[in-house]
C-alpha positions in Angstrom: -17.3 143.3 -72.7 -17.1 146.1 -70.3 -20.3 148.1 -69.9 -20.5 151.7 -69.4 -20.8 152.9 -65.8 -24.0 154.7 -66.5 -25.5 151.5 -67.8 -24.7 149.5 -64.6 -26.3 152.1 -62.4 -29.4 151.9 -64.4 -29.7 148.2 -63.6 -29.8 148.8 -59.8 -33.2 148.8 -58.1 -34.1 150.8 -55.0 -35.0 149.0 -51.7 -38.7 149.1 -51.4 -38.9 147.9 -47.7 -38.7 144.7 -45.7 -41.4 142.4 -44.7 -42.9 142.6 -41.2 -41.5 139.9 -38.8 -44.1 139.0 -36.2 -43.3 137.9 -32.6 -45.4 134.8 -32.9 -44.6 132.0 -33.3 -41.8 132.1 -30.8 -38.3 130.9 -31.6 -37.2 127.6 -30.0 -34.9 129.5 -27.6 -37.9 131.4 -26.2 -39.9 128.2 -25.7 -37.0 126.7 -23.7 -36.8 129.8 -21.6 -40.6 129.8 -21.0 -40.6 126.1 -20.0 -37.7 126.7 -17.6 -39.5 129.6 -16.0 -42.6 127.5 -15.5 -40.6 124.7 -14.0 -38.9 127.1 -11.6 -42.2 128.7 -10.6 -43.7 125.2 -10.0 -40.8 124.2 -7.8 -41.0 127.4 -5.8 -44.8 126.8 -5.4 -44.5 123.2 -4.3 -41.6 123.9 -1.9 -43.6 126.7 -0.2 -46.7 124.5 -0.1 -44.7 121.6 1.5 -43.3 124.0 4.1 -46.7 125.4 4.9 -48.1 121.9 5.4 -45.2 120.7 7.5 -44.7 121.0 11.3 -42.5 124.0 10.7 -45.3 125.8 8.9 -47.7 125.0 11.8 -45.2 126.2 14.4 -44.5 129.3 12.4 -48.2 130.2 12.2 -48.6 129.5 15.9 -45.7 131.7 16.8 -47.1 134.5 14.5 -50.5 134.1 16.3 -48.8 134.4 19.7 -46.9 137.5 18.5 -50.2 139.1 17.3 -51.9 138.3 20.6 -49.1 140.0 22.5 -50.5 143.5 21.8 -53.5 143.2 24.0 -53.5 139.7 25.4 -52.5 138.2 28.7 -48.7 137.8 28.6 -48.8 135.0 31.2 -51.0 132.9 28.9 -48.9 133.7 25.9 -45.7 132.6 27.7 -47.4 129.3 28.8 -48.5 128.7 25.2 -45.0 129.5 23.9 -43.5 127.0 26.4 -45.9 124.3 25.1 -45.1 125.2 21.5 -41.3 125.0 22.2 -41.8 121.5 23.7 -43.6 120.4 20.5 -40.8 121.9 18.3 -38.1 120.3 20.4 -39.7 116.9 20.1 -39.8 117.3 16.3 -36.2 118.4 16.1 -34.9 115.6 18.4 -36.1 112.5 20.1 -38.9 112.6 22.6 -36.9 110.7 25.2 -34.1 113.3 25.0 -36.2 116.4 25.7 -39.7 115.5 27.0 -38.8 114.9 30.6 -36.6 118.0 31.1 -37.9 120.7 33.5 -36.6 124.0 34.9 -33.0 124.9 34.3 -32.3 121.6 32.6 -34.9 122.5 30.0 -33.4 125.9 29.4 -29.9 124.5 29.3 -31.0 121.9 26.7 -32.7 124.7 24.7 -29.4 126.8 24.8 -27.4 123.8 23.6 -29.7 122.8 20.8 -30.5 126.3 19.5 -29.1 126.8 16.0 -28.5 130.5 16.5 -27.0 130.1 20.0 -29.7 132.1 21.8 -29.0 132.1 25.6 -32.2 130.6 26.9 -30.7 130.3 30.4 -30.6 134.0 30.9 -33.6 135.1 28.8 -35.9 132.1 29.0 -36.6 132.0 32.8 -40.1 133.2 31.9 -40.9 129.9 30.2 -40.3 128.1 33.5 -41.6 130.6 36.0 -44.6 132.3 34.3 -46.9 129.3 34.7 -46.5 129.5 38.5 -46.5 133.2 38.9 -49.6 135.0 40.4 -52.2 136.1 37.9 -51.3 139.7 38.3 -47.7 139.1 37.6 -46.2 141.8 35.5 -44.5 140.1 32.6 -42.9 142.5 30.1 -44.3 142.2 26.6 -40.8 143.1 25.3 -39.3 140.1 27.1 -42.0 137.8 25.6 -41.4 139.3 22.2 -37.7 138.5 22.5 -38.6 134.9 23.3 -41.0 134.6 20.4 -38.4 136.1 18.0 -35.8 133.5 19.2 -38.3 130.7 18.8 -39.1 131.9 15.2 -35.4 131.8 14.4 -35.2 128.3 15.8 -38.1 127.1 13.8 -37.0 128.7 10.6 
């Protein structure tokens, strides 16, 4: 029953090639990955949109506008607008009764205590209290105002 080795080799066929495997339709694993990517993109979009529509987004845009006006604008008006904006932010972060009536050094002390990044508003924030009452030709350094705007941005973030 044994066949000759030459006879067995004659029965073998050569490989002619394999069929083309297309990339479509996708395998189930790719569909799961695609759905997860879409869910993640939607979550990021809705979170960003919710932030932009919140009071934090409004405050961030107002701070960015103040920062852009700083280049050629009146620094005294910018500091006054920043002071008003900080009051609005403070009333959003805590109760109106806690911070609305504060003035002068009490206001700066409250800002220092409540600031999440521990910015020293007592030493750097005197412009917020004094700029409104300074003479119109008062020389307010744009760099000092920029420091205050940067600190306010960190607080809003």
